N, C-alpha and C positions, 0 to 999 in steps of 0.2 A: 437523304432527306430533301424535300422540295422546299425551296425558300422563295417567298414573293417579297420583292423589296417595296418599301414605301418611302415617300419623300421625307417623312418626319416619324422617327421612332422614339418614343420615350423609354429609356432603358429601365430595367428593373434593377434596383441597387442592391447591394449585397445585404442590406438590412431588411429586405422584403419579408413580410410575415411578421410584423411587430404584433405583440399581444393585444387583445381588445382593451379598450379603454375602461377604466374603472367606471362602473355605473351602468353598464349594459351588457346583455348578451343577446345578439340580434339574430342568430341563425344557428344551424347545426354546427357544432364544434366552435362556438363562441363568436366568430367574426367572419368578415368577407373572405379572408384568406384561410379560414378553417384551421387556425393555429391550435385550437383546443387548449388555449391558455387564457388566463385572466390574472390581472394584478389587483388584489384587493387587500389594502392595508389592514392588518390585524386579523385576517381570516387565516389563522394558522393552527395547526393542532396543539393541544387537544381540542376538538370541536364538540359542541353540546347540541343535541337535538331540540329544536324549539317548537316545531309543529309537524304534524303528519295528517294527510288527508287520503281517505280511501275513494277508489272509483270502481265502477262495475267491471271494467276490463282494462286492457293494455293502454298505457300512457306514453306519449311522445316526449321528445327532449323539450325542455323549457326554453322560452325567451323571457327577458327580464328588462324592465325599465321603469322608472318613476314610481317605485314602491309596489309594482305589480308583476306577477309571474303569469305567464300564459302557456297552457298545454293544449294538445288535442288528445281526446280519449274516446275509445270505443265504449258505447252504451251496451246494454244486453243485446245478444244476438237477435237480428230481425227475423231470420228463418235458418234453415239448415245450412245455407251457403253464403249469405251476405250478412253484413253488420252495419249498423248505423254508428255515426261518431259525432262529436260535438267539440267546439272550442270552449274552454273554460278559463275565465280570468279570476285570479285569487290575490288576495292581499299578500305581499311579501312578508309583511310583519307577522301575521298570525294565521295564514292559510285560509282565511274566511273568503267564501265564494262571492265574487262581485257581480259577475253575470255569465250567462251560458248562451251559446249560439249553436243550434242544431246544424249539422252539415249534410244530413240525408244519408242514403245508403251507399256503401261502397268502400273504397280504399280510405284509410285514416288520413287526416290532414297533416301537412307539413307547414312550418311556420317561419316567417321572417318579420322583423320588427324594425321601424325606423320612425322616430317622432311619435306622433299621434295616430300612426297607421300600423295595422297588423295585417300581414299578407298571408293567405292560406291557399296552398295548392293541393289539390287532391282530385282523385277520379272516382267515378262510380255511376249510379243509375240516376241520380237526382241532382247532383251538384255540378257547378261550373268548374272549369279547370283552375281558375284564379279568382279570388275575391279579396278586396281590400275592406277591412273592417276598421271602425273607430275603436281605439284602445279604451275609450271612456265608457262605452256602453255596449259595444258589439254590433251597432247597426252598420248596414252595408253602404259603403261609400261608392264603390263601382265594382264591376265584375266583367270578367272575360270568359266566354264559353267557346273553347276551340273544338275541332273535330276529334282531337286526341287528348287524353288526360296526362297527368304528370304524377309520379310518386316520389319526385325528388324535391328537396328544400329550395325555396326562393331565396335569393341573396339580394337584399336592399342596400344600397350604397349611394350616397350623394344625390338623393332625389330621384334615383332610378331603381326599379327592381328588376332583377334579371331571373328569368324563370325558364327551367327546362320543361319543355312540353313535347314529350315523345321524342321526335327525331330532329328537333330544332331548338335553339336558344332564343328567347324573345326578350326584348327590353322594352319595359313600359315606364312611362312617366308616373311617379307615385302619386302626384296630386290629382289627376283626373283619368288615369288608366290609358291614355293615348299610347298606341304602340309606336315606338321610335324606330325599331328595326328588328329583324330576325335573321338567323343564319340561313344560308341557302347556297346554291351554287356548287353543291357537292360536298360541302363541309359535313363530314361525318358519314357521307354516303348512306343515308337511311338508318344508321345505327341509333340507338337510344342514347341521348346526351346525358352526361353526368352533371353533378352539381358544379357550377363554375366557381373559379377563383376570381375575385375582382380586386385589382390593386393598381394604384396610380392611374394611368391612362390605358390600361390593358385589362382584357378578360382572357383568362387561361381555361381552356375547355378540353375535357377528355372524353373519349369514346371507347367503346370495346375494341379489342384487337390492336392496341398500341397506336391508336390514332389521336394525336394531340394537336391543338390549335391555339395560337396566340392571336387575339383579335383587338382592333382598336375599338375601345369602348364607346367613342362618339358615334360610330355608325356600323360597327361590326365587321369592318374590312379586315381581311387576313393579313397579318404581319409575317407570320411563318407558319408552316404546317409540317408535322411529322406524320407520315402516313404509313400505317402498318401493313402487314400482309393480307389481311382479311377485313371484313366488315360484318355488322350485325351483333345483336346482343345488347345488354344493358350497359349504362354507364354508372360510375361510382363517384363518391365525393373526393375531389382532389384537394391537395394542400400546398401552400407555398411558405417556405421558411428559409432565410439566409440565402435567397436567390435561387433556391432548388425547388422544382415542382416535383411533388410526390403523387404519383398516379397509380391507383390499384387496378387500372384497365390494362391488363397485360395481353399476351398472345399465347400461342401454344407452348412456348418455352419457358415463360416466367409469369408470376402472378401480377407483376406490376414493374414500373421503371421509375428511376429518378432522372429528371431532365434538367439541363441549364435553362432557367426561366427566361434569360435574355436571348439566347441563341436557338433554342430547341434542340440542342445536341443531346443525345441519350448518354448518360454518364454510367449508370450501373443497374442491375436488376434490384427489385424491391420485393420483399415478402412482408406483407401486412394484411392480415385477414379481416381487419376491421379498421376504421378510421383511426389515425394516429394523433398524438399530441406533441407539442414542441416547447422548448424553452432554451434559449441561448444556444449552446453548441450541441445540444442533444435533441434526439427525436425518440419518442416512446411508442413502440410498434406492437400491437397484438400480433402474435404468431401462433396460429392454429393449424399449420400446414404440415402434413407428413407425406413422404413418398408413398407409404403404403395405404393410407386413408384418404388422401387428398385433403380437402377442407374439413375441418372438424372442430368441434368444441370439446373440452375447454381449450383455452390458449395460454401461452406464456407471454408475459410482458417483457420485451427486450428493449433496453436503452442503447442506442447506437449514436455515434458521432454523425452529425449531419453532413459534414464534408467528406469524410472517408468511408462512412458506413460501418466502421468497426464497432463490434459489440463491447459494451462497457459493463453491464450487468444484465441478469435476467431474474425474473420473479415469477413463481408459479402459484404463490399463495397457498390456498387450501386445496388446489388441484381442480378447481371449478371456475376459474376466471373466465368470463365471457363478456364483461362490460367494456364500453369504449372509455379510454383514459381521459382525464382532464388535469391540466397542471394549474394550480392556484398558488401564486408566488413561487416558491421552490419546492412545493409538495405535489406529488403525482397522486391523484385519486383514481382507483379502479375498483369495479365491483365484480362480485362472484355470483354464480348461479345458485350458491348456497345461501345467498342473502347477506353476505358480509362485505362491507365496504372498507378498503384499505387506504391509508394515507402514507405514501413512501417518500423518503428523502430522495430528491431528484438526482443528486450526485452519486449515491451509493446504492439505491434500492432497499435501504433498511426501512423496516416498519416503524413509523413514528407513532401511529394511532390506528385503530380500527373499531368498527361498530357493527354489531349484528342487527340487521333490519327485520329478519324473518320471512322476507319474500325475496325472490331472485331479482338481481340487478341485470337486465337482459342485454344481449348483444344488439348491435344495429346493422342492418335493419331487422326489426323484430317481426312479430306475427302480423300478417297482412300488410307487408311492406311498411310498417310504422317505424320510422327513424327514431332512435332513441339516444340517450346520452346525458351527461351531467352538465349543469351550468352554474356559474358563479357571477354575482354582481351585487353591488350595494351591500357588501358585507355579509352576504348569505350564500351558502352552498346549497343547491336544489338537486335532489337525487330522485329520478323516477325508479321505482322499484316494482315492476310489473303492474300491479293494481293499486299502488300507492305513490304519493309524492311526499318526500320527507325533506325538511329544511333544517340546516345546521348553521350555527354561528360560533 
């Protein structure tokens, strides 16, 4: 491991990766550390379906704040090879559409949310790489048009939005879109950057082939770097919990690794074929890997101790699990390709509640690089199910 010293390093404490605050879900897997967890008083099983809305095609993960839920959705196919997409704002109370914003042709948009600004990253033939929209009515506040697009979610935090754009991470001021810094100088060595973790004064960044960096969020300077044996390929969404960084960007030997977030030391291999969720001492990892078939669906949800990696329980459901898990309070929700949603006791994996939606709850990323997943905020669980969005309370 190559270490670059700095004069002032803010240590990542063992409590790193706290759950998202009640009242918002700001990016993929809930929050800026991608914990996949929300604390919502009273949102416990059994849940009841309160509204459902249909869309022409695949729907993204939701972001939620101030009584509104936002998704991106593909519209009807534009031709045989490209699709158009749009941002849709809905009332969290009853699913009523508040406004729509066309995004043009190409890759479906990924969302981040902070305050009165909604950030959209996408690539395609007509769209910019990044656009900031008003949450009130969807009008454009500012936009950035890079030479390369992004299919990764933006991460807004503390007035700055961190955006993976092809082979570099960019930091923009949320108010006016001024670029504050971007990675360079060999960080990632031209690999595609994954969705970053933002915590305290650090940004943790993963690339393909076991390349991991901890940056100082004020200017992007490298605090430490763990550089793997190769470069190239795409990046994944990392997660930080209990001082451990969980990266699904592995090498030829393993699908991913767990690192000490403070020092960068590699702790153990990680098998997680989709984004995980975390609560207290446990992580909930989708495992769809087999020696004979490589990566495949469906998967088994495996609860493991965060510190030791020891398996506590496994859940296969109806044999078609492929959704990304979300923990709400002490219940783990995970979806199936058959259209069933499960609520499991976090400690034991026992089924507390389930509902059949009738349409698949897909894996992430889904079709056309659309990132999917569940979200919970303001007393409501929101579930994208292929061409539907369903809300529970």
